[in-house]
C-alpha positions in Angstrom: 83.7 48.5 56.3 87.4 49.6 57.0 89.0 46.7 57.5 91.6 49.0 59.4 89.0 50.2 61.9 87.1 46.6 62.5 87.7 45.2 66.3 89.5 42.0 65.7 86.2 39.9 66.6 84.7 42.2 63.7 87.4 40.6 61.4 86.9 37.1 62.9 83.5 37.9 62.2 83.6 38.5 58.6 86.4 35.6 57.6 83.1 33.4 59.1 81.0 34.3 56.5 83.7 33.7 53.2 80.8 31.8 51.4 78.9 34.5 51.2 81.2 37.2 51.2 84.6 36.1 50.2 86.4 39.0 48.9 85.2 41.1 52.6 86.8 37.6 54.3 89.6 37.9 52.5 90.4 41.6 53.1 89.4 40.8 56.9 91.9 37.9 57.0 94.4 40.1 55.1 93.8 42.8 58.4 94.2 40.2 60.7 96.9 38.7 59.6 99.3 42.0 59.3 97.6 42.6 63.2 98.7 39.3 65.0 101.3 37.6 62.5 104.2 39.5 64.7 102.8 38.2 68.3 101.8 34.6 67.2 105.7 34.1 64.9 107.4 35.6 68.4 105.3 33.0 70.8 105.9 30.4 68.3 109.4 30.6 67.9 110.1 30.9 71.8 108.2 27.7 72.3 110.3 25.8 69.4 113.6 27.1 71.4 112.3 25.4 74.1 112.6 21.6 71.9 115.9 22.4 69.6 116.0 22.9 65.4 114.0 21.3 64.0 110.3 23.0 63.9 109.3 24.9 61.0 108.4 28.0 62.8 107.1 29.8 59.9 105.1 27.0 58.2 103.6 26.6 61.8 102.5 30.2 61.7 100.9 30.3 58.4 99.3 26.7 59.3 98.1 28.4 62.1 96.6 31.6 59.7 94.6 29.1 57.1 92.7 27.3 60.2 91.7 30.8 61.5 90.6 31.0 57.9 88.6 27.8 57.3 87.4 27.4 60.7 86.2 30.5 62.2 82.9 30.1 61.5 82.6 27.2 63.4 84.7 27.4 66.7 85.0 31.2 67.4 82.5 32.3 69.9 82.3 36.7 70.4 81.9 37.6 73.6 80.7 41.0 74.7 83.1 43.4 75.0 83.9 46.9 76.9 86.8 47.6 74.5 88.6 46.9 71.5 91.9 45.7 73.7 89.1 43.1 75.4 88.2 41.9 71.8 91.9 41.5 71.0 92.7 39.7 73.9 90.0 37.7 73.1 91.0 36.8 69.8 94.8 36.1 70.4 93.6 33.7 73.3 91.6 32.1 70.7 94.5 32.3 68.1 96.8 30.9 70.3 94.9 27.8 70.9 94.9 26.8 67.5 99.1 27.7 67.3 99.5 25.4 70.1 97.8 22.5 68.6 99.5 23.4 65.2 102.9 23.3 67.3 102.4 20.1 69.0 101.4 18.6 65.4 104.6 19.8 63.7 106.4 18.0 67.0 105.3 14.6 66.2 104.8 14.8 62.8 108.6 15.6 61.9 109.6 12.1 62.2 113.3 11.8 61.3 113.7 15.0 60.2 113.7 16.2 63.7 116.5 17.7 64.6 116.4 17.4 69.2 118.2 19.8 71.1 120.4 17.5 72.6 122.2 16.8 68.6 123.4 19.8 67.4 124.0 20.8 63.7 127.9 20.9 63.3 127.1 22.7 60.0 125.4 25.7 61.6 128.6 26.7 63.3 130.1 28.7 60.6 126.8 30.0 59.2 126.0 31.8 62.7 129.4 33.1 63.4 129.0 34.9 60.0 126.4 36.4 61.3 127.5 37.6 64.0 125.5 35.9 66.1 126.7 34.3 69.7 128.9 31.5 69.2 127.0 28.4 68.6 128.2 26.4 71.5 126.9 28.8 73.6 123.6 28.7 71.8 123.6 25.3 72.4 124.1 25.3 76.0 121.5 27.6 75.7 118.8 25.6 74.1 120.2 22.5 76.7 119.9 24.4 79.4 116.2 25.9 78.5 114.9 22.1 77.4 116.0 20.7 80.9 113.7 22.5 82.6 110.4 21.7 80.8 111.9 17.8 80.2 113.4 15.7 82.1 116.3 13.7 80.4 113.9 10.7 80.5 111.2 12.7 78.8 113.5 13.8 75.7 114.3 10.2 75.2 110.7 9.4 75.3 109.5 12.3 73.3 112.9 11.7 70.6 112.1 7.8 70.1 108.4 8.7 69.4 109.0 11.0 66.6 111.3 9.1 65.1 108.5 6.4 64.3 105.7 9.2 63.6 103.4 7.9 61.2 101.9 10.7 58.9 99.7 8.6 57.5 98.1 7.2 60.8 98.6 10.1 62.2 100.2 8.6 65.6 103.6 7.0 66.5 103.5 3.3 66.6 106.7 2.2 68.5 108.2 -1.5 67.6 107.3 -3.8 70.0 111.8 -3.7 70.7 111.5 -0.6 70.7 109.5 -0.4 73.5 110.8 -2.1 75.6 114.2 -1.4 75.7 113.2 2.1 76.6 111.1 1.1 79.3 113.5 -1.5 80.6 116.3 1.4 80.0 114.2 3.6 82.0 112.8 1.1 84.6 109.3 1.8 84.3 106.3 0.2 83.0 104.5 0.0 79.1 101.8 2.2 81.2 104.0 4.4 82.8 105.5 4.8 79.7 102.8 6.4 78.3 101.8 8.0 80.9 105.2 9.7 80.8 104.9 10.7 77.3 101.6 12.5 77.8 103.0 14.7 80.7 105.9 15.4 78.4 104.0 17.0 75.6 101.8 18.5 78.5 105.3 20.5 79.2 105.7 21.6 76.0 102.4 22.9 76.3 102.2 24.7 78.8 105.9 26.2 78.1 104.1 27.4 75.1 100.9 28.7 77.1 103.5 30.8 79.4 104.9 32.4 76.0 101.4 33.0 74.6 
């Protein structure tokens, strides 16, 4: 099969058969990657701008396409398509779901390496200005404005604190009791309300990503 002429769902069908025909699966994956990596990169980059620097855009994109290769057989369900555009939209929606999950995992796994939107990197100024980009202060202001439309200050504080205590081995964030009690006192909420506020903040981030895709 000429991979360049194949529909997106046909490419995924070949990828799903990677155990039976690894060469065709590899060729199909390369073609699917080349078609859609610019779009997925753009969506992840847009979503990353909502929460500030520290999100590894390229890593998320490549992890997304690795998951596409590994899980096509288990999770992609082809439909009845009127044309190649309909197939493309379905495939992109499926890839987008994977990308959103990878994006949220990346946010939680940054831990202390993550740089929140309201903690700019002072060393970035000269680099940006040498490249002729917008002044860094203006970029940071725009980032803050965008983030504030998605998360409230209390939600930003909660997300930042949770990420500082993310345990990669356990796959979850465990706050020390004094930290949890301290933030609940500052925000005037119960521990149950804290958990709800954190879940709502992650939902807002995911919804922002969904709009971008």
